[in-house]
N, C-alpha and C positions, 0 to 999 in steps of 0.2 A: 414250102409248109410248116419246115424248120426256122428259117427267118422271120414269117411270121409270129411264131411261138416266140421267138428270142422279142421282137418287139413290144408283140402284148406283155410277158414280164417285166420287161424293159419303162411299159407303160403303169404296169401294176405296183412297180417298186418307186416309182415319181409320185404317184397321187398316193401311195400310203405316206413317202416321207414327207407332203404337203399338209395330210392329215396328223399326222404326229406334231407338224407344226406349230399347226392352230390349234390344237388341243396342249399343247406346253404353253400359248398364249394366253388361253382360256383359262387355265391353271394360276397364273401372273394376273390376270385380272380380278381373278377370284379373291384370292389375296390382297389385293387395291384394296378392293372393295369390303373385304371386311375392316381392314384398317380403318378406312373410312367411315364405315358404321359406327370404328367402337371411339375415333374423335369425335364422331355428331353426339354418340350420345353421352361422352365424357365431360361435350360443351354444355350440354345440358338442351341439345336441339333431338326430335324425333326422329330414329334411326329412318323411316318409312319416307321421310321426303328427300332423303339421299341418294341420290342419282348421278353413280358415276358415267351413265351412258352418256347425260348430257352437258358434263360439266368437259368433254372432250371433244374433240371433230367426228364427226361420226364417218365411216368410207360409205362408199356408193351404194352398196348392199345392204348396211345399217340402214340407210335411210330408205330404200325402199321399202324394206318390212318395216320400217316404221309409219313410213307413208299408207299401207295397205293394211297397220294396225298389228300388228305382227311383232313377238318382242321373241326370235328366235336366239336361246342359247347357246354358247357355243359348241357345248357337246352333242346337242343337235345337228348342228352341224357339224359336226366331222363326224358325226351316225349318218347326214346323208351325202358326204362325197365317199363314204367308207360303202355304204348302198351302189352308189355308182360306179367303183373301184369294181365289185361286184358282178355288174352287169357287165362291165368292160370286159372284162376278163370272160365270164359265161359268154358273149355272146359271138366275142373275137375266136374264143377255140371252139365256136359251134359254125359260126357262116364267116368265121375269116379278119382280116385285121379294119378289112373298111367297115363293115360291121358294126366290129367292137367299138367303132372311135363314135361312128354315125350315130349308135343308139343312147349312147349317155349324153351325146349333144344335143337330141333332140329333144329328149328329158328337160335337159337346162331350158331349152329352147320353151318349152311348153312351161315349165314353173315360172319364166321370170314374163312371159307374157301374161301371163293370169296375174302373178303380184302387179304388175304392171295397170291390168283391169283394176284389181280391189282398189289399188289405188285410185285410180281415178273415181273410180263409183264411191269410193270414202272423203274423196274433199268435196263432188259434189251435191252430197249428204249434209257435210259440214258449210258447204256456200247456201241448200237452201234453209240451214237451224241459223246462219249468222242476223238476218236481219231481224228477228225476232229476239235477237238474245244482244241486240243490239239497242231493239226498244225497249228490254226492260231495264239494259244501263239509265237510254235516256229518260224513265220511268224512275230512276234512284237518282239522278244529277236532280228530278224535278222535286222529289221532295227531301235534298239539302244536303245528301250523301257526298259523301268524296266520289273520286274517279275510282279508286284503289275499293272502296268500298261500295261502289254499287256494280264493279263486275265481280268482285266477289258474290254479291245477291245474284247474279244474272246467271253466276254458275252455278250456282247452287240448284238452279231452278232449270237447268240448261240441261235433255236426255247426253249421252256417246249419240257420235262419238268429238264433236264440240267440246262436251266438259271433261273428258282425260286431259284434253289440250290446252284448257287453261288452267286444270288440276296442276299441270307439270309447270306452267307459268309459275305458278303462285309460289310451286314448291323452288324455283329457281331466284324466285323474290325471296323466299325465306331464306338462301342461303347467301344472299348480298348480291345476287345479280338485280340491276335496275329492270323496270317493269316494264320499261319500254322497249331496253334492249332486249329481253326475254320475251317479249311477243313479237318484237323483228328475227329474231332467231327461228321462234315458230311459223312465222311468214317466211322465210330460206328454207327450211327444213319441208315443209308442206307446199312452198309455191301457191303460196297464194296471198294475191295482190291485194286484198281488202282487209290484208290484217297490216299490209304496212302503213295502212291510213288507219287504222285504231293504233298501230304502233306512235304514227305521226299525232294525232291526237292528244294523246299520252304527253306527250313530249313537251307540245304547247301549251299545256294544261301547266301539266310541272312549269316549266321554264317564265309563263307570261302570265300565268294565272288566268287566263281567261276562259269562257265558255267555247265547248266542244260541241255543244248540243247540235246546232246546224251543220256543222263538217258527219256528226255520226247518222245525223237524222239524211244528209246528203249518200252518204256512205248505203246506209240501207233505202236509199229507192234506186240506186243503180243497181243495187243486187237484185233486187225486186224486178225491175226492166229487163237486167239482161238475160234472167232467168224465162221473162216471158218471151222475149226473143228466142234462144235458143230452144225452147219448146218449140215455138213454132217453125222455125228454121229446119227441126227435125221430124217434123211432123209431114214438112212439103217435101222433105226427100227421102223417105220412107223408102220408096220407089228404087231410087238411084241406091242407096246402100243396100236391098236385099238381092240388088244385080248384080252388084260385087260382091257379097257375100259367095253368092251363088256360082259366079265365073271365079271363084280364089277356090272352094273348095273343090268342085267336078273336077279338077285333073286328080288330084292326091284322092277323092273317093273312088274312083275309077281303079288305080290302082291297087288300091284297101280292097275291090273288091276281083280285080284280075288274080292278085297274089290269095284271095279265100280261094277262089274256084279254082283257080291253074297255077297252085304254086312256083312250078318249073317251068314258067312261061318267060315270069323275069330271072328267074336264076341262069336260065342257059342264053338270056341277051348278056346280064350279068358278066358269066365267061366269055364271049365271045369281045375280044378287042375292039372293035364296032361298036358293038352293043352298049359296051361298056362306055364307050364314049357319047353315044345317043343319050343314054340314059342322067350322065352325066350333065350332063346340055341340058336334056328335057326339066332335071330338076334345077339346073342354074335359073331358066329360062321362069318358070313356075313361083323361085323367091321374086325374081326382078318385078314378074308380073304381079303378085300379090302385093309387093312395096308399091308399084303403082297405084292400083287399084286405091291403096291404101293414101298417099299421097291427094290422089283427085278425091276422096270421098271428105280430106281433112280440109279440103282447100276450096271446098263448098258452104 
């Protein structure tokens, strides 16, 4: 018991040190942002167009938050870490070291999966908005506007989330970045191949001055056709996906039911050496089965 408390205390100190490190970095980033805004105001540029996060390489977690449409401040991130630290300490003191580590990890896994789901949902919405956006760009080009002017006109009439992405692209362009490179960076961030084609069309237009209407029309048609195929495939595989969800959720659902109806049942198994091995193996097999089912559904 004493050794478990010592390990929990060491874990708490390590997490607290990490939280303090992140907080110190957030303070430095806030200072850099403040200086950058002052420089922007001194140069006659509006302060609101300065986005330091866009001018540096984003870590994978920041990219995930951005794809999910969330901007988490460093202090909020530190607060989340401290909450996980408190959860680990309380759970570890009440149930032991294993539960003290398992519960925060489970919370992190659930939050990560939720962010991935939200990011994919947002990207699908962006793909649904792109054909109409490209049609508006084509109409702008048909009236004699330039490519940049057509993009700005289409962005004003486009709802979020695509409107916010185009807005960031133009803010980067106002800060001196090439418009095609800014769109390509957005494509890298959100992993949308169609934005690559839009960036290619802008580069062709600027380099050779040729018309890109046929290319943009082909991109719009391709998006519409792919969306129609995706919906048809989703309707055909609906029964398979429901079966996978049932098979994946039944074991943890049964475990939750047993813990609610008879909490001492799993505790007795966990205290027994052979029972502990059985629970660990069952959890590993459940995770492996869920991954296999997910890969099978993704391959359809």
